[in-house]
C-alpha positions in Angstrom: 52.3 -35.6 -31.3 53.4 -34.6 -26.9 52.2 -30.8 -27.9 48.8 -31.6 -29.8 48.1 -33.8 -26.4 48.9 -31.9 -24.6 46.9 -28.5 -25.9 43.6 -30.8 -26.6 43.9 -31.1 -21.9 44.7 -27.9 -21.5 42.3 -26.4 -23.2 39.5 -29.5 -22.2 40.3 -28.3 -18.2 39.6 -25.5 -19.3 36.7 -25.4 -20.6 35.4 -28.0 -17.1 36.5 -25.8 -15.0 34.8 -23.0 -16.8 31.8 -24.4 -17.3 32.1 -25.3 -13.0 32.8 -22.0 -11.7 29.5 -20.8 -14.1 27.7 -23.5 -12.1 28.4 -22.0 -8.8 28.1 -18.5 -10.5 24.6 -19.1 -10.9 23.9 -20.6 -7.8 25.3 -18.1 -5.4 24.3 -15.2 -7.8 20.1 -14.1 -6.5 17.2 -14.5 -9.3 15.2 -11.4 -9.4 13.3 -11.0 -7.1 9.9 -10.0 -8.2 7.9 -6.2 -7.9 6.3 -4.8 -4.1 3.2 -3.5 -4.8 2.2 -1.0 -1.7 -0.2 1.2 -1.5 -0.9 3.4 0.7 -4.2 6.5 2.1 -3.0 8.6 5.5 -5.9 10.1 6.9 -5.7 13.3 9.3 -8.2 12.5 12.8 -9.9 15.0 15.1 -9.1 12.4 17.7 -6.0 10.6 18.8 -6.6 7.2 18.9 -8.0 4.2 17.0 -10.9 2.6 16.6 -11.0 -1.4 18.3 -10.5 -3.9 15.7 -13.9 -5.2 16.3 -16.2 -1.5 15.3 -13.1 -1.2 12.3 -14.9 -5.1 11.1 -18.3 -4.2 11.6 -17.8 -0.5 9.9 -16.5 -2.8 6.6 -18.2 -5.5 6.3 -22.1 -5.9 8.4 -22.6 -1.6 8.1 -20.8 -0.9 5.5 -22.5 2.4 3.5 -21.5 1.0 0.3 -23.9 -2.5 0.5 -26.5 -3.2 -1.2 -29.1 -5.4 -0.9 -27.8 -8.6 -1.8 -24.6 -7.4 -2.6 -21.6 -6.7 0.0 -19.0 -3.8 0.1 -15.9 -6.0 0.1 -15.6 -10.0 -1.0 -14.7 -12.4 1.6 -11.8 -13.0 0.2 -10.9 -9.5 0.2 -12.4 -9.0 3.7 -9.6 -11.9 4.7 -7.3 -8.8 4.3 -7.9 -6.7 7.1 -5.8 -9.9 9.3 -3.6 -10.0 6.4 -0.1 -8.7 7.1 0.6 -7.4 4.3 -2.5 -4.7 5.8 -1.0 -2.4 8.3 -2.1 0.4 10.0 0.1 3.3 12.1 -1.1 6.2 14.3 1.4 8.9 14.0 0.9 12.1 16.8 2.3 15.8 16.4 4.8 15.4 18.7 6.7 13.4 17.0 6.1 13.4 13.8 5.0 17.3 13.9 6.2 18.2 9.8 2.8 15.9 8.5 0.3 18.0 10.5 2.4 21.0 8.2 -0.2 22.0 5.1 3.7 23.2 2.9 5.6 19.1 4.2 3.6 17.9 0.9 3.8 21.8 -1.9 5.9 19.2 -3.4 3.4 16.5 -3.9 -0.5 18.0 -4.1 -1.4 20.8 -2.5 -3.5 20.8 0.4 -7.2 21.3 -0.8 -7.5 24.8 1.1 -10.8 23.9 3.5 -9.5 20.9 5.1 -5.6 23.0 6.1 -7.6 23.5 9.5 -8.0 21.0 9.6 -4.1 19.1 8.9 -2.7 21.4 11.1 -5.1 21.8 14.5 -5.7 17.0 13.6 -5.0 15.0 17.2 -2.8 12.3 14.7 -2.7 11.2 11.2 -3.5 7.6 11.3 -1.4 5.6 8.0 -3.5 2.9 6.6 -0.8 0.4 4.8 -0.7 -2.9 2.2 2.7 -4.1 0.9 3.0 -7.0 -0.7 6.5 -8.7 -1.5 4.8 -11.0 -4.5 2.3 -10.3 -7.9 -1.0 -9.9 -6.9 -3.5 -11.9 -9.0 -6.0 -8.9 -9.3 -5.8 -5.0 -7.8 -9.4 -6.6 -5.1 -6.8 -5.5 -1.8 -7.2 -1.5 -3.5 -10.2 -2.0 -3.2 -10.2 -3.8 0.6 -7.5 -1.3 1.4 -10.0 2.4 0.0 -13.1 1.1 1.8 -11.1 0.0 5.1 -9.5 3.5 5.4 -12.9 5.0 3.9 -13.8 3.1 7.0 -11.7 4.4 10.1 -12.1 8.0 8.1 -15.6 8.1 10.0 -15.2 6.1 13.1 -12.5 8.5 13.8 -14.2 11.3 11.8 -12.0 13.0 9.4 -12.1 15.2 7.1 -9.4 14.7 5.0 -7.5 11.8 3.6 -4.4 11.8 0.8 -3.8 9.2 -1.5 0.3 9.1 -1.4 1.0 6.8 -5.1 -1.8 8.8 -6.1 0.4 12.0 -5.0 -4.1 13.0 -4.5 -6.9 14.6 -1.2 -9.5 14.3 -0.5 -11.6 16.7 1.3 -14.5 15.9 3.2 -17.4 14.8 0.1 -14.8 14.5 -3.0 -13.3 10.9 -0.7 -17.4 9.9 -0.6 -17.8 10.8 -4.1 -14.8 8.9 -5.3 -15.7 6.3 -2.9 -19.0 6.3 -4.0 -17.8 5.5 -8.1 -18.5 2.4 -9.3 -17.7 1.3 -4.8 -13.8 2.8 -5.0 -13.3 -0.7 -8.4 -11.4 1.2 -11.2 -10.7 4.5 -8.5 -7.4 4.7 -6.5 -5.6 2.1 -9.2 -1.9 4.3 -9.7 0.1 1.5 -7.4 4.2 2.3 -7.2 6.4 -1.0 -7.9 9.3 -1.3 -5.5 
């Protein structure tokens, strides 16, 4: 009888310890994070200075050539992404990143259009227009906004070459404008890399 009580007690102790250990492990194990969304446009420009935020805002909102009477190209929610911490614009100079100005660097991803090779080689700066969200987005409005932001900066800096980093595709001059006019860039740049 005493052996049976000892065996039952041992089983109960093991069961309680196992449950406590499982609870501790569950608390200590981080839950999987939602996947981040990232999208970038790169553009090569003949000038080495970014336009001011005011100039970009004016071109992006009030003077956007994609606005139609009574219907702006960007909604208020999209326009607010301009000041969102998830949106970033960076300038890269050839002296520090020469490989980004070499068409051969992109050979494995996408061919640089032949008419744009010289523009890439002689560009004074490359601008990265970047959006990164750690959380899932409720829709793809950020992508339309990012395309308009790249378009505004390209226009202000005189850029004739834009690279959709996630879509792995170059757009030269008029080709970019055609894409932007395609349903106000809503369905154009739909490939998004999820990290």
